[in-house]
ZAMARGU-4260 file (C-alpha; in steps of 0.2 Angstrom, whole numbers, plus 5000, padded with zeros to 4 digits):
<rodrens>
0) 5039/5021/5097 | 5051/5023/5082 | 5045/5017/5065 | 5052/5017/5047 | 5043/5016/5031
5) 5048/5001/5021 | 5036/5004/5006 | 5024/5018/5002 | 5014/5019/4986 | 5000/5029/4979
10) 4990/5024/4964 | 4975/5028/4954 | 4964/5016/4943 | 4955/5026/4930 | 4939/5022/4921
15) 4940/5020/4902 | 4936/5010/4887 | 4953/5007/4880 | 4971/5004/4886 | 4983/5019/4888
20) 4996/5019/4875 | 5013/5016/4883 | 5022/5028/4871 | 5010/5042/4874 | 5011/5039/4893
25) 5030/5038/4893 | 5030/5055/4884 | 5019/5063/4898 | 5030/5055/4912 | 5046/5061/4904
30) 5039/5079/4904 | 5039/5078/4923 | 5058/5075/4924 | 5058/5056/4925 | 5071/5045/4917
35) 5062/5031/4907 | 5068/5014/4913 | 5057/5003/4902 | 5062/4999/4885 | 5046/4999/4875
40) 5045/4991/4858 | 5044/5002/4842 | 5027/5009/4838 | 5017/4998/4826 | 5004/5001/4813
45) 4987/5003/4821 | 4993/4995/4838 | 4994/5002/4855 | 5009/4996/4865 | 5005/4991/4883
50) 5015/4986/4899 | 5013/4982/4917 | 5027/4986/4929 | 5040/5000/4934 | 5043/5011/4919
55) 5052/5027/4926 | 5062/5034/4940 | 5068/5051/4947 | 5079/5050/4963 | 5070/5039/4975
60) 5054/5040/4966 | 5047/5026/4954 | 5032/5026/4943 | 5023/5010/4939 | 5009/5007/4926
65) 4997/4994/4920 | 4991/5001/4904 | 4978/4987/4902 | 4970/4990/4919 | 4972/5009/4917
70) 4983/5010/4933 | 4996/5023/4937 | 5006/5022/4953 | 5020/5032/4962 | 5031/5024/4976
75) 5044/5032/4987 | 5051/5029/5004 | 5047/5047/5008 | 5028/5049/5010 | 5027/5068/5007
80) 5037/5067/4991 | 5027/5052/4985 | 5011/5062/4988 | 5017/5077/4979 | 5024/5067/4964
85) 5008/5057/4963 | 4996/5072/4962 | 5006/5080/4948 | 5007/5064/4938 | 4988/5060/4941
90) 4983/5077/4935 | 4994/5076/4920 | 4988/5059/4914 | 4970/5063/4917 | 4971/5079/4906
95) 4981/5070/4892 | 4970/5055/4888 | 4952/5059/4883 | 4948/5041/4884 | 4950/5042/4903
100) 4933/5045/4912 | 4939/5049/4929 | 4945/5038/4943 | 4938/5022/4948 | 4947/5022/4964
105) 4963/5029/4973 | 4974/5017/4983 | 4987/5018/4996 | 4999/5004/5000 | 5011/5006/5015
110) 5023/4994/5024 | 5030/5000/5041 | 5042/4992/5053 | 5039/4998/5071 | 5054/4996/5083
115) 5048/4990/5100 | 5058/4996/5115 | 5046/4992/5129 | 5039/4975/5124 | 5043/4959/5115
120) 5032/4956/5100 | 5031/4937/5102 | 5028/4938/5120 | 5014/4951/5118 | 5005/4941/5105
125) 5006/4925/5116 | 4999/4935/5130 | 4984/4943/5120 | 4980/4926/5113 | 4974/4919/5129
130) 4956/4916/5129 | 4954/4918/5110 | 4943/4903/5105 | 4950/4900/5088 | 4968/4898/5096
135) 4961/4886/5109 | 4951/4876/5097 | 4965/4874/5084 | 4978/4870/5098 | 4966/4856/5104
140) 4964/4849/5086 | 4983/4849/5082 | 4989/4844/5100 | 5000/4859/5101 | 4999/4875/5110
145) 4996/4889/5097 | 4995/4907/5098 | 4988/4921/5087 | 5004/4926/5077 | 4996/4942/5070
150) 4980/4951/5065 | 4972/4955/5049 | 4958/4967/5049 | 4947/4973/5034 | 4933/4986/5032
155) 4916/4979/5036 | 4904/4977/5022 | 4917/4977/5008 | 4927/4965/4998 | 4945/4965/4991
160) 4938/4969/4973 | 4928/4984/4978 | 4933/5002/4975 | 4931/5005/4994 | 4942/4993/5004
165) 4954/4993/5019 | 4966/4979/5023 | 4978/4980/5038 | 4990/4967/5044 | 4999/4967/5060
170) 5013/4954/5064 | 5030/4952/5071 | 5043/4959/5058 | 5049/4942/5052 | 5068/4946/5051
175) 5067/4955/5068 | 5052/4945/5076 | 5058/4948/5094 | 5061/4967/5092 | 5050/4974/5079
180) 5032/4974/5073 | 5026/4975/5055 | 5011/4984/5048 | 5005/4983/5030 | 4990/4994/5025
185) 4979/4994/5009 | 4968/5009/5009 | 4957/5011/4994 | 4943/5024/4990 | 4935/5034/4977
190) 4938/5049/4987 | 4956/5056/4984 | 4956/5067/4999 | 4952/5052/5011 | 4967/5043/5004
195) 4978/5058/5006 | 4972/5060/5024 | 4976/5042/5028 | 4993/5043/5020 | 4998/5058/5031
200) 4992/5050/5047 | 5003/5035/5049 | 5009/5042/5066 | 4991/5039/5073 | 4992/5020/5068
205) 5009/5019/5077 | 5003/5028/5093 | 4987/5017/5093 | 4998/5001/5093 | 5009/5008/5106
210) 4994/5012/5117 | 4987/4994/5114 | 5004/4986/5120 | 5004/4997/5135 | 4987/4992/5141
215) 4991/4974/5138 | 5007/4975/5149 | 4996/4983/5163 | 4982/4970/5162
</rodrens>
């Protein structure tokens, strides 16, 4: 089952008592060979300039920051490149600001398109919706035959605002709903190694979905 990476981002949210000064941060980013795309205002007297959004680029890699929330992120359509660039940037920023007191969490954001050659996504979801009580009850209430258009899964015992969080969405890819599936992943943890491990194992998710589809066709 072929798939393509539509979006891939790694980020860190630091702990600290004050915002990161944008000018200082851009100087660090520039030292890694990035072109600064943001146009910060001039330095002011006793002020720290802040921003939220993309501030720099190098080839297909982009850096985004939120200086108030102490977030630095790196995105690239090439996962291996993104990981390498993120590790270099995170290390540099952590060592350059004494006000930062380590990481609150690390976060992986991924979007995948999985091309379905052996099954039709809409038919698959209609088939696996049979017997699902919420689909049956809502169909009865609305007077229309409904099916589960997709699934959204989260890590048990956690909430979206926690430093440990997992959110996986699986639906037909809306612009190619009859031939592709879409998966979005949010994986957040205090443990950087866990986040890196998940970022390198996208093939496992695709293989698991393919096996699920195969079992459904046989049942």
